[in-house]
C-alpha positions in Angstrom: -126.6 -15.5 277.9 -123.3 -14.1 279.2 -122.7 -11.0 281.3 -119.6 -9.4 283.0 -120.4 -8.8 286.7 -118.4 -7.1 289.4 -118.4 -8.9 292.7 -116.0 -6.7 294.7 -112.4 -5.1 294.5 -110.8 -6.6 291.3 -113.3 -9.5 291.4 -114.9 -9.4 288.0 -116.4 -12.5 286.3 -118.2 -13.7 283.3 -121.4 -15.2 284.3 -124.4 -16.9 282.8 -127.6 -15.0 283.4 -131.2 -15.1 282.2 -131.9 -13.2 279.0 -134.1 -10.0 279.3 -137.8 -10.1 279.0 -139.9 -8.5 276.2 -139.8 -4.8 276.1 -142.7 -2.8 277.7 -144.2 0.4 276.6 -141.4 3.0 275.9 -138.7 0.4 275.9 -136.6 -1.6 273.4 -134.4 -4.7 273.7 -131.0 -4.4 272.1 -128.2 -6.7 271.3 -125.3 -5.0 272.8 -122.5 -4.6 270.2 -119.8 -2.4 271.8 -119.1 -1.1 275.4 -116.2 1.1 276.4 -114.2 0.8 279.6 -114.6 4.1 281.3 -112.4 5.7 284.1 -115.5 5.3 286.4 -115.6 1.6 285.5 -112.0 1.4 286.6 -113.0 2.9 289.9 -115.6 0.3 290.4 -113.1 -2.5 289.4 -110.3 -1.2 291.7 -112.3 -0.1 294.8 -115.5 -2.2 294.6 -117.5 1.0 294.3 -117.0 4.7 293.5 -117.1 7.7 295.8 -119.0 6.8 299.0 -120.9 4.0 297.3 -119.8 0.4 297.8 -121.5 -2.5 295.9 -123.4 -5.0 298.0 -124.3 -7.5 295.4 -122.9 -8.5 291.9 -123.7 -5.9 289.1 -123.2 -5.8 285.5 -120.7 -3.1 284.7 -120.5 -0.7 281.7 -122.3 2.6 280.5 -120.6 3.6 277.4 -122.4 1.5 274.8 -124.3 1.0 271.6 -126.2 -1.9 270.2 -128.8 -3.1 267.6 -132.6 -3.1 268.2 -134.0 -6.7 268.3 -137.5 -6.0 269.7 -139.5 -2.9 270.5 -142.4 -2.1 272.9 -145.3 0.2 272.1 -144.7 3.9 271.7 -140.9 3.3 271.4 -139.7 6.9 270.5 -136.1 7.8 270.4 -134.4 10.7 272.0 -135.7 13.0 269.4 -139.3 11.8 269.4 -138.9 9.6 266.2 -140.3 5.9 266.0 -137.7 3.3 266.5 -137.6 0.0 264.5 -136.0 -3.4 264.7 -132.5 -3.6 263.1 -131.6 0.1 263.9 -128.2 0.7 265.4 -128.4 3.0 268.4 -126.1 4.7 270.9 -127.6 4.7 274.3 -127.6 7.6 276.9 -127.0 5.8 280.1 -128.8 8.3 282.4 -132.5 7.7 283.1 -133.9 10.8 284.9 -137.4 11.2 286.3 -138.2 14.1 283.9 -140.6 15.6 286.6 -138.4 17.1 289.4 -137.3 20.7 289.7 -133.9 20.1 288.1 -135.3 18.0 285.1 -138.0 20.7 284.6 -135.2 23.4 284.4 -133.3 21.2 281.7 -130.7 19.6 283.9 -131.5 15.8 283.7 -127.9 15.1 284.5 -128.6 16.5 288.0 -131.9 14.6 288.7 -131.9 13.3 292.3 -134.2 10.5 291.3 -132.4 9.2 288.3 -131.0 5.6 287.6 -127.9 5.0 285.5 -127.0 2.0 283.4 -123.9 0.6 284.9 -124.0 2.5 288.3 -124.9 0.5 291.3 -127.5 -1.0 291.7 -128.6 -0.7 288.1 -127.0 -3.3 285.7 -125.1 -2.0 282.8 -124.2 -2.9 279.3 -121.6 -5.7 279.5 -124.1 -8.2 278.6 -125.3 -9.9 275.4 -128.7 -8.2 275.4 -130.5 -5.7 277.6 -133.7 -3.6 277.9 -133.3 0.2 277.6 -135.6 3.1 277.5 -136.5 4.0 273.9 -136.1 7.7 274.9 -132.4 7.1 275.6 -131.7 5.7 272.1 -130.1 7.7 269.3 -129.9 6.0 265.9 -126.4 6.2 264.3 -125.5 5.7 260.7 -123.3 3.0 259.4 -120.4 5.5 259.0 -120.0 5.3 262.8 -118.4 2.0 263.8 -119.7 0.0 266.8 -116.6 1.2 268.9 -117.2 4.8 267.6 -120.8 4.4 268.7 -119.9 3.5 272.3 -117.6 6.5 272.5 -120.4 8.9 271.7 -121.0 8.9 275.4 -117.4 9.9 276.2 -117.6 12.6 273.5 -120.8 13.8 275.1 -118.9 14.3 278.4 -116.3 16.4 276.6 -119.0 18.5 274.9 -120.7 19.1 278.2 -117.5 20.2 280.0 -117.0 22.7 277.1 -120.5 24.0 277.5 -119.6 24.6 281.2 -116.2 26.2 280.3 -117.8 29.1 278.2 -114.8 28.8 275.9 -114.2 31.7 273.6 -112.3 31.6 270.2 -108.6 32.0 270.8 -108.8 31.4 274.4 -105.8 29.5 275.8 -106.5 26.1 277.3 -104.6 23.5 279.3 -105.7 19.9 280.0 -104.5 17.8 282.9 -105.0 14.2 282.1 -105.0 12.8 278.5 -107.0 9.8 278.9 -110.0 9.3 276.6 -112.0 12.1 278.1 -109.1 14.5 278.2 -108.2 13.8 274.6 -111.7 14.4 273.5 -111.9 17.6 275.5 -108.6 18.6 273.6 -110.1 17.8 270.2 -113.4 19.7 270.9 -111.2 22.7 272.2 -109.3 22.6 268.9 -112.6 22.5 266.9 -113.9 25.5 269.1 -111.0 27.6 268.1 -109.0 27.4 271.3 -105.2 28.5 270.9 -102.8 27.6 272.3 -103.6 24.3 273.9 -101.3 22.6 276.5 -101.6 19.2 277.8 -100.0 17.0 280.5 -100.3 13.4 281.5 -98.4 10.7 283.5 -97.8 8.5 280.5 -95.7 9.4 277.6 -97.9 7.6 275.0 -100.8 9.7 276.0 -98.7 12.8 275.7 -97.7 11.8 272.2 -101.4 11.2 271.3 -102.3 14.7 272.6 -99.7 16.2 270.2 -101.1 14.1 267.4 -104.6 15.4 268.2 -103.6 19.0 268.1 -101.9 20.1 271.4 -99.6 23.0 270.8 -97.3 21.5 273.5 -97.6 18.5 275.8 -95.5 17.2 278.7 -95.1 14.2 280.9 -96.5 15.2 284.2 -93.9 15.8 286.8 -92.9 18.5 289.4 -92.3 20.9 286.4 -95.8 20.7 285.0 -97.0 24.0 286.5 -93.7 25.9 285.5 -94.1 24.4 281.9 -97.4 26.2 281.6 -96.2 29.4 283.2 -93.1 29.5 280.9 -95.2 28.8 277.8 -97.6 31.7 278.7 -95.0 34.1 279.9 -96.2 33.8 283.4 -99.8 34.7 282.7 -101.4 31.3 282.9 -104.2 29.9 280.7 -107.7 31.2 280.3 -109.4 27.8 280.9 -108.0 24.6 282.4 -109.7 21.2 282.3 -108.8 18.7 285.1 -109.5 15.3 283.6 -107.3 13.2 285.8 -107.8 11.9 289.4 -108.9 15.2 291.0 -106.1 15.0 293.7 -103.1 17.3 293.7 -104.1 18.0 290.1 -106.7 20.5 291.4 -103.9 22.6 293.0 -101.9 22.4 289.8 -104.9 23.6 287.9 -105.2 26.5 290.2 -101.5 27.4 289.7 -101.7 27.0 285.9 -104.8 29.1 285.2 -104.6 33.0 284.9 -106.1 35.4 287.3 -109.9 35.5 286.8 -109.7 32.1 285.0 -111.8 29.1 285.1 -111.2 25.5 286.2 -113.5 22.8 284.8 -113.2 19.7 287.0 -114.0 16.6 285.2 -111.9 13.9 286.9 -113.1 11.6 289.7 -110.8 10.9 292.7 -110.1 7.3 293.8 -111.7 8.1 297.2 -114.6 10.3 298.0 -112.2 13.0 299.4 -112.1 16.8 299.7 -111.0 18.8 296.7 -107.4 19.9 297.6 -106.8 23.5 296.6 -105.1 26.2 298.5 -107.6 28.8 299.4 -105.3 31.8 299.0 -104.5 30.8 295.4 -108.2 30.5 294.4 -109.2 33.6 296.4 -106.4 35.9 295.1 -107.0 34.8 291.6 -110.7 35.1 291.8 -111.1 31.8 290.2 -114.3 30.1 288.9 -114.3 26.4 289.7 -117.0 24.3 287.9 -117.6 20.6 288.5 -118.9 18.4 285.7 -121.6 16.0 286.3 -121.8 13.6 283.4 -123.6 15.4 280.4 -126.9 16.5 279.0 -128.3 17.0 275.6 -125.2 16.0 273.8 -126.0 13.0 271.7 -127.2 14.8 268.5 -124.1 17.1 268.6 -121.8 14.1 269.3 -123.4 12.2 266.3 -122.9 15.3 264.1 -119.2 15.7 265.0 -118.6 11.9 264.3 -120.4 11.8 261.0 -119.1 15.2 259.7 -115.4 13.9 259.8 -114.5 16.5 262.5 -114.0 13.8 265.0 -112.3 10.4 264.4 -113.5 8.3 267.3 -111.9 5.1 266.0 -108.4 6.6 266.3 -109.0 6.6 270.1 -109.8 2.8 270.2 -106.6 1.0 271.0 -107.9 -2.4 271.9 -110.9 -4.6 271.5 -111.9 -7.7 273.5 -114.7 -10.2 273.5 -116.8 -10.5 276.6 -115.2 -13.7 277.6 -111.8 -12.0 277.7 -113.1 -8.7 279.5 -111.5 -9.6 282.9 -108.1 -9.4 281.1 -109.1 -6.2 279.5 -109.9 -4.6 282.9 -106.6 -5.8 284.4 -104.8 -4.4 281.4 -106.6 -1.1 281.6 -106.1 -0.7 285.4 -102.4 -1.4 285.1 -102.1 1.3 282.5 -100.2 -0.8 280.0 -98.4 1.1 277.4 -100.4 2.1 274.4 -103.9 1.8 276.1 -106.3 4.6 275.2 -109.8 3.2 274.9 -110.6 -0.5 275.3 -113.8 -1.7 273.8 -115.7 -4.8 274.9 -117.8 -6.7 272.2 -120.5 -8.6 274.1 -122.3 -10.0 271.1 
């Protein structure tokens, strides 16, 4: 069968690999139907790793995914304890925690130090025709959610978790730095949660336009005036909560300057290098800021599915391009170059 494997910096190839074995107890085998290209995947592609981790052997990339069950092992129960069956369409949570450590026991599986993660080195991900996944990581989805929308439930989960950490209140003012898929979904969830006004900024004008379409009160192309734009819009006060969903570089300092005294920064973006957070200490200290860093997500799939099926969230509107697995190298090159109009690219392995 075919799989997309990363060998190093911008070296990604479609290979033929052996198909997976039969699922064991607590496992299912799925035919992978859709995989989203995530910002962290772009880090892997552009840098040959992420943070301080560098890949040392070829790995299958991709962690935003859904598929259809083709075989089940014994005791194959889904994420809500219900039996799975062949033929079901499922979204798959990529994090595989140990469920036994202190942090798992306290309800923080996303912080488990013993976890594996589909698509994070050295564990292979979803850009392959079929794969074995833990049944517990599967969440059945109805036919009203498309394959591409099913893959985006992971991205929506990150946005939901970011909001959980933000402790957002109705009519709080919000700003979002970075209007990629995560930033746009954060914007939409903020709108649903009653935030008002909502400001947004991004380096690319088509993303700024999408932010306005998705409910931003005002949005601007990021430049040297970004901080002043937010200050002017809030009469110098700043916003209650700001989400940094970009590259976590100078944008962190921008966030500190945009947020109000006593406000909260929710830092979602991942920098291109495993570098320090760049923030002027006096700004953070004098404002008494709370800075919260987002680590993936937890307990979000049922809520994400609810939003997608209720009509509150049109995930398909975020999908701008779809590629077959054989054309996936072109898709990565297109996404990494930030070609105009690119929002979310979906790879269809099957």
